[in-house]
C-alpha positions in Angstrom: 53.3 -26.3 17.2 50.9 -27.7 19.8 51.5 -30.7 22.1 49.1 -32.8 20.1 51.1 -32.0 16.9 54.3 -33.0 18.6 52.8 -36.3 19.8 51.6 -37.2 16.3 55.0 -36.2 14.8 56.7 -38.4 17.4 54.4 -41.3 16.6 55.2 -41.1 12.9 58.9 -40.8 13.7 58.7 -44.0 15.8 56.9 -45.8 12.9 59.5 -44.5 10.5 62.3 -45.7 12.8 60.6 -49.1 12.9 60.6 -49.5 9.1 64.2 -48.3 8.9 65.4 -50.8 11.6 63.3 -53.5 9.9 65.0 -52.9 6.5 68.5 -52.9 8.0 67.8 -56.1 10.0 66.3 -58.0 7.0 69.3 -57.0 4.8 71.9 -57.8 7.4 70.3 -61.1 8.5 69.4 -62.5 5.1 70.2 -66.2 4.7 73.7 -66.8 3.5 74.4 -68.9 0.4 76.4 -72.2 1.0 79.2 -73.2 -1.3 78.3 -75.3 -4.3 79.6 -78.9 -4.2 79.2 -81.6 -6.8 76.6 -84.3 -6.2 77.9 -86.8 -3.7 76.6 -89.9 -1.8 78.5 -88.9 1.4 76.4 -88.7 4.6 77.1 -86.5 7.5 76.9 -86.7 11.3 73.7 -84.7 11.6 70.3 -86.5 11.9 67.8 -86.5 9.1 65.7 -83.9 10.9 68.7 -81.6 11.3 69.6 -82.2 7.7 66.1 -81.1 6.8 66.5 -77.9 8.8 69.8 -77.1 7.0 68.8 -77.8 3.4 65.7 -75.5 3.9 67.8 -72.6 5.2 66.8 -72.9 8.8 63.2 -73.9 8.2 61.8 -77.3 9.2 59.3 -79.0 6.8 56.7 -81.7 7.7 59.0 -84.3 6.0 61.3 -84.2 9.1 58.9 -86.3 11.1 58.5 -89.3 8.8 62.2 -89.0 8.0 62.9 -89.5 11.7 60.7 -92.6 11.7 62.5 -94.0 8.7 65.8 -93.4 10.4 64.6 -95.4 13.5 63.7 -98.2 11.1 67.2 -98.0 9.4 68.7 -98.3 12.9 66.5 -101.4 13.6 64.5 -99.8 16.4 61.4 -100.2 14.2 60.6 -102.6 11.5 58.5 -101.5 8.5 56.4 -104.3 6.9 54.1 -104.3 3.9 51.1 -106.4 4.9 49.2 -105.7 1.7 50.2 -104.0 -1.6 50.7 -100.3 -0.6 49.6 -101.0 3.1 52.4 -100.7 5.7 52.8 -101.3 9.4 55.5 -100.5 12.0 56.6 -103.2 14.4 58.5 -102.1 17.5 61.8 -103.8 18.0 62.5 -105.8 21.2 66.3 -105.3 20.9 68.5 -103.3 23.3 67.8 -99.6 23.9 69.8 -97.0 22.0 70.7 -93.5 22.9 68.1 -91.2 21.3 67.7 -87.5 20.9 64.6 -85.9 22.5 62.8 -85.6 19.2 63.6 -89.2 18.2 62.3 -90.4 21.6 59.2 -88.3 21.0 58.5 -90.2 17.7 59.2 -93.6 19.4 56.9 -92.7 22.3 54.1 -91.9 19.8 54.6 -95.3 18.2 54.4 -97.0 21.6 51.3 -95.1 22.5 49.6 -96.2 19.2 50.9 -99.8 19.2 48.7 -102.8 19.8 50.8 -105.9 20.5 53.8 -104.0 19.3 52.3 -103.2 15.8 51.1 -99.9 14.4 49.4 -99.5 11.0 50.8 -96.6 9.0 47.4 -95.0 8.8 47.2 -94.9 12.6 50.4 -92.9 12.9 48.8 -89.6 13.8 49.5 -87.2 16.7 45.8 -86.9 17.5 43.2 -84.2 16.7 44.3 -81.1 14.9 45.1 -78.9 17.9 46.9 -81.8 19.6 48.8 -82.7 16.5 49.8 -79.0 16.0 51.3 -78.9 19.5 53.1 -82.3 19.0 54.7 -81.1 15.8 55.6 -77.7 17.4 57.3 -79.6 20.3 59.2 -81.8 17.8 60.4 -78.8 15.8 61.6 -77.0 18.9 63.7 -80.0 20.0 65.3 -80.2 16.5 66.1 -76.5 16.5 67.6 -76.8 20.0 70.0 -79.5 18.9 71.1 -77.5 15.8 71.6 -74.4 18.0 73.7 -76.4 20.5 75.8 -77.7 17.7 76.4 -74.1 16.5 75.2 -74.8 12.9 72.0 -72.7 13.3 70.9 -69.7 15.4 67.8 -67.5 15.7 67.5 -65.3 12.6 66.1 -62.4 14.6 68.1 -61.5 17.8 65.8 -61.1 20.8 67.2 -57.5 21.4 66.2 -56.4 17.9 62.7 -57.9 18.4 62.3 -56.1 21.7 63.4 -52.8 20.0 60.9 -53.2 17.1 58.1 -54.2 19.5 58.8 -51.1 21.7 58.8 -48.8 18.7 55.5 -50.2 17.5 53.9 -49.8 20.9 55.2 -46.3 21.5 54.0 -45.2 18.1 50.5 -46.5 18.7 50.3 -45.0 22.2 51.4 -41.6 21.0 49.0 -41.7 18.1 46.1 -42.8 20.3 46.5 -40.2 23.0 47.5 -37.3 20.9 45.3 -35.1 18.8 43.2 -32.0 19.1 41.2 -31.3 22.3 37.9 -32.2 20.5 36.6 -35.6 21.3 36.5 -36.7 17.7 39.5 -38.1 15.7 40.9 -35.8 13.0 42.7 -36.9 9.8 46.3 -36.6 11.0 45.6 -38.7 14.1 43.8 -41.3 12.0 46.8 -41.5 9.7 49.2 -41.9 12.6 47.1 -44.6 14.2 46.8 -46.5 10.9 50.6 -46.3 10.3 51.3 -47.5 13.8 48.9 -50.4 13.5 50.5 -51.4 10.2 53.8 -51.8 12.1 52.2 -54.6 14.2 51.1 -56.4 11.0 54.5 -56.1 9.4 56.2 -57.4 12.6 53.9 -60.4 12.8 54.5 -61.3 9.2 58.2 -60.5 8.8 59.4 -61.8 12.1 57.7 -65.2 12.8 58.7 -67.0 16.0 61.4 -69.7 15.8 62.9 -68.7 12.5 66.4 -69.9 12.2 69.4 -69.1 10.0 72.4 -71.3 9.1 75.6 -70.0 10.8 78.9 -69.7 9.0 80.0 -72.9 10.9 77.0 -74.7 9.5 77.4 -73.7 5.8 79.8 -76.7 5.0 77.2 -79.1 6.4 74.4 -77.4 4.5 76.4 -77.6 1.3 77.1 -81.3 1.9 73.4 -82.1 2.4 72.5 -80.1 -0.7 75.0 -82.2 -2.7 73.5 -85.4 -1.4 70.0 -84.1 -2.4 71.3 -83.5 -6.0 72.8 -87.1 -6.0 69.5 -88.6 -4.8 67.4 -86.6 -7.3 69.6 -87.9 -10.1 68.6 -91.4 -9.2 65.4 -91.9 -11.3 64.2 -94.8 -9.1 64.8 -93.4 -5.7 61.7 -91.2 -5.5 59.4 -94.2 -6.0 61.1 -96.5 -3.4 58.6 -97.7 -0.7 59.5 -97.3 3.1 60.4 -101.0 3.2 63.5 -100.1 1.1 65.2 -99.1 4.4 66.2 -102.8 4.6 68.3 -102.3 1.5 69.1 -98.6 1.2 69.6 -98.2 5.0 69.7 -94.6 6.1 69.6 -93.2 2.6 65.8 -93.6 2.6 65.6 -91.5 5.8 67.9 -88.8 4.5 66.1 -88.9 1.2 62.8 -88.3 3.0 64.3 -85.4 4.9 65.7 -83.9 1.7 62.5 -84.2 -0.3 63.8 -87.0 -2.6 62.0 -90.1 -1.2 58.5 -88.9 -1.9 56.8 -92.3 -2.1 58.2 -93.3 1.3 57.1 -90.1 2.9 53.6 -90.4 1.4 53.3 -93.9 2.8 54.3 -92.9 6.3 52.9 -89.4 6.8 52.8 -89.6 10.7 50.2 -86.9 10.8 52.6 -84.5 9.2 51.0 -84.7 5.8 49.8 -81.3 4.7 46.1 -80.6 3.9 47.2 -78.0 1.3 49.9 -79.9 -0.5 50.0 -83.5 -1.9 52.6 -85.6 -3.7 51.4 -87.6 -6.6 52.8 -89.6 -9.5 49.5 -89.8 -11.4 50.2 -88.7 -15.0 53.7 -90.2 -15.2 56.0 -88.2 -12.9 56.2 -87.1 -9.3 54.9 -83.6 -8.6 53.6 -81.6 -5.7 50.0 -80.3 -6.1 48.3 -77.5 -4.2 44.8 -78.3 -2.9 42.2 -75.7 -2.0 38.9 -76.3 -0.1 36.3 -73.7 -1.1 33.6 -72.8 1.3 29.9 -72.4 0.5 30.2 -68.6 0.3 32.7 -68.5 -2.6 32.2 -69.8 -5.2 28.5 -69.4 -4.3 26.9 -72.5 -2.9 30.0 -74.6 -3.5 29.1 -78.2 -2.4 25.3 -77.7 -2.5 23.1 -80.1 -4.3 21.1 -78.7 -7.3 17.9 -78.6 -5.1 19.7 -76.7 -2.3 21.2 -74.3 -4.9 17.8 -73.7 -6.5 16.2 -73.0 -3.1 19.0 -70.6 -2.1 18.6 -68.9 -5.5 14.9 -68.3 -4.8 15.6 -66.9 -1.3 18.5 -64.6 -2.4 16.6 -63.5 -5.5 13.5 -62.6 -3.5 15.4 -60.6 -1.0 17.5 -58.9 -3.7 14.4 -58.1 -5.8 12.6 -56.5 -2.9 15.4 -54.2 -1.9 16.3 -53.4 -5.5 12.7 -52.4 -6.2 12.4 -50.4 -3.0 15.7 -48.5 -3.4 15.0 -47.9 -7.1 11.9 -46.1 -6.1 13.8 -43.9 -3.7 16.9 -43.3 -5.9 15.3 -40.6 -8.1 14.9 -38.4 -5.0 18.4 -39.0 -3.7 20.8 -36.1 -4.2 24.4 -35.4 -3.2 24.4 -31.6 -3.2 26.7 -29.5 -1.1 23.7 -28.1 0.7 22.9 -31.4 2.3 23.9 -32.0 5.9 26.2 -34.9 6.8 23.3 -37.1 7.9 21.5 -36.6 4.6 24.7 -37.5 2.6 25.2 -40.6 4.7 21.6 -41.7 4.1 21.9 -41.1 0.4 25.1 -43.0 0.2 23.6 -45.9 2.2 20.6 -46.1 -0.2 23.0 -46.3 -3.1 25.0 -49.0 -1.5 21.9 -51.1 -0.7 20.7 -50.7 -4.3 24.1 -52.0 -5.6 24.1 -54.8 -3.1 20.6 -55.9 -4.2 21.7 -55.9 -7.8 24.7 -58.1 -6.9 22.3 -60.4 -5.0 20.1 -60.7 -8.2 23.1 -61.6 -10.3 24.2 -64.2 -7.8 20.6 -65.7 -7.7 20.6 -65.9 -11.5 24.0 -67.6 -11.4 22.8 -70.1 -8.8 19.7 -70.9 -10.7 21.7 -71.6 -13.9 24.1 -73.8 -11.8 21.2 -75.7 -10.3 19.6 -76.3 -13.6 22.9 -77.6 -15.2 23.4 -79.8 -12.1 20.0 -81.3 -12.5 20.2 -82.2 -16.2 23.8 -83.5 -16.2 27.2 -83.8 -14.6 30.8 -84.1 -15.7 32.7 -87.3 -15.3 36.3 -87.0 -14.1 38.9 -89.8 -13.6 42.0 -89.3 -11.5 43.8 -90.0 -8.2 42.1 -89.1 -4.9 45.0 -87.2 -3.5 43.1 -85.7 -0.5 40.2 -86.7 1.6 39.4 -84.3 4.4 36.6 -83.5 6.8 36.7 -79.7 7.6 34.3 -77.4 9.4 31.9 -75.7 7.2 28.3 -74.4 7.2 26.4 -75.8 10.1 28.7 -78.8 10.6 31.5 -80.8 9.0 31.9 -81.0 5.2 33.6 -83.9 3.5 36.0 -82.9 0.7 37.4 -85.0 -2.1 40.3 -83.7 -4.2 40.9 -85.6 -7.5 44.1 -85.0 -9.5 43.6 -85.5 -13.3 47.3 -85.7 -14.2 47.9 -82.1 -15.3 48.5 -78.8 -13.6 49.7 -78.1 -10.1 46.4 -77.0 -8.4 43.3 -79.0 -7.5 40.0 -77.5 -6.1 38.4 -80.1 -3.8 34.8 -81.0 -4.3 32.2 -81.7 -1.6 31.1 -85.4 -1.3 28.4 -86.9 0.8 29.4 -88.7 4.1 28.2 -92.0 2.6 30.5 -91.8 -0.4 33.3 -90.4 1.7 33.3 -93.5 4.0 33.9 -95.7 1.0 37.0 -93.8 -0.3 40.7 -94.2 0.4 43.4 -91.6 -0.4 45.6 -92.3 -3.5 43.2 -94.7 -5.1 42.0 -94.1 -8.7 38.4 -93.0 -8.9 35.9 -91.8 -11.5 33.5 -89.2 -10.1 30.4 -87.6 -11.5 30.3 -84.0 -10.4 28.1 -80.9 -10.8 31.0 -78.8 -11.9 29.6 -75.3 -11.1 28.5 -76.4 -7.7 31.4 -78.7 -6.8 29.1 -81.4 -5.6 30.0 -85.1 -6.2 27.0 -87.1 -7.3 28.6 -90.5 -7.6 31.9 -92.2 -7.2 33.3 -95.5 -8.4 36.8 -97.0 -8.4 38.7 -97.0 -11.7 42.0 -98.3 -13.1 45.2 -96.3 -13.3 45.7 -95.9 -17.1 49.4 -96.6 -16.7 48.7 -99.9 -14.9 46.0 -100.8 -17.5 48.5 -100.3 -20.3 51.1 -102.3 -18.5 48.6 -105.2 -18.1 47.5 -105.0 -21.7 51.1 -105.3 -23.0 52.8 -108.4 -21.5 56.4 -107.9 -20.9 56.2 -104.1 -20.7 57.8 -102.5 -17.7 55.6 -100.9 -15.2 56.4 -97.3 -14.2 
């Protein structure tokens, strides 16, 4: 056995050791199950943010931030007011200072930075642009985790020593694979396999061992069980999920803990504090609260998503012309293409490339035909849809920023956002009921008008009927 063979064998052995250690660690460090307790209204000493960490098995969710704000309101450091139906503001208290945790102080500092004359509209409660908000939330989460770790109820799921060992095995496996092999300057199959396996270890490590992952300790399991019991209690209250944030004046800290435990959905939605997810939205449109996943297609797939019919037709002509030219050219050459064993390597590669170009040109022709049909259908008519505008987002796309509108129709748990013009986008508000006319295959909104919630309309049509 040569030195290169020994190096490749050692690389594969290091990769195998990585996967063995990973399996053992994942099994031994799996999240423990807390004891099951009956539903109870008892609170605990932990803050809402720490309660959020516990009920989610050592993972913080975005609800921890608005839950902290609602807790500050319940403790009279902030007053939440409803200035108009569904429109809320936060008024900073002028009372005596209280002892706050670092993450509670971080939320209060954000309110003070956004306040004008001591008042902050709920819609202004953002942590800044996307990158700045991401850093703000990361700092908030770190402080919550530090408090839970100091209390001994949580700990890092992956010990630093284990992560160092796995990282070392991955690095050694890659180095051995990269610098081993035959004396020729080209890579052979065994070396390629060893390199691929070693690179896969880096992918597995980044996916299986994310930074900051926590696990509830045995000392924290009773607290976790108590908060899970409170969550069951709050979920059993049919009215609790629809309570507004101003309900802290009556329900006190229960609203804050309900927000942290995922039970006070209306209060969280009204006070997102920049923690509201682009990809998930809470809605009660259709009769009951549910969480809906939102996707934002780009213009490449589905093809020409968000294009106007004229843009789609022009794109179809360009793609079709290019595809037709290359399909015609390669079709002329294909009869002379062979894949015999007598061909040299360059000839086989050229033949294979011509075949690929021919297939790609055929795909381009099919896409052009689809775009042309979509453009024609978009020109002659559009589909009208009525629902709740659960997400309005401006995201990078194409040569600039694209405006997206996601409308939930009351059924299902997934919504594909449509592209809307900046003029229409400026007139819209999240969570209002709208009727849109959309070119369905292109995902382009042609017109928008406000509509009436069917549930509200029925309530108004039947005097004395209870509104949902």
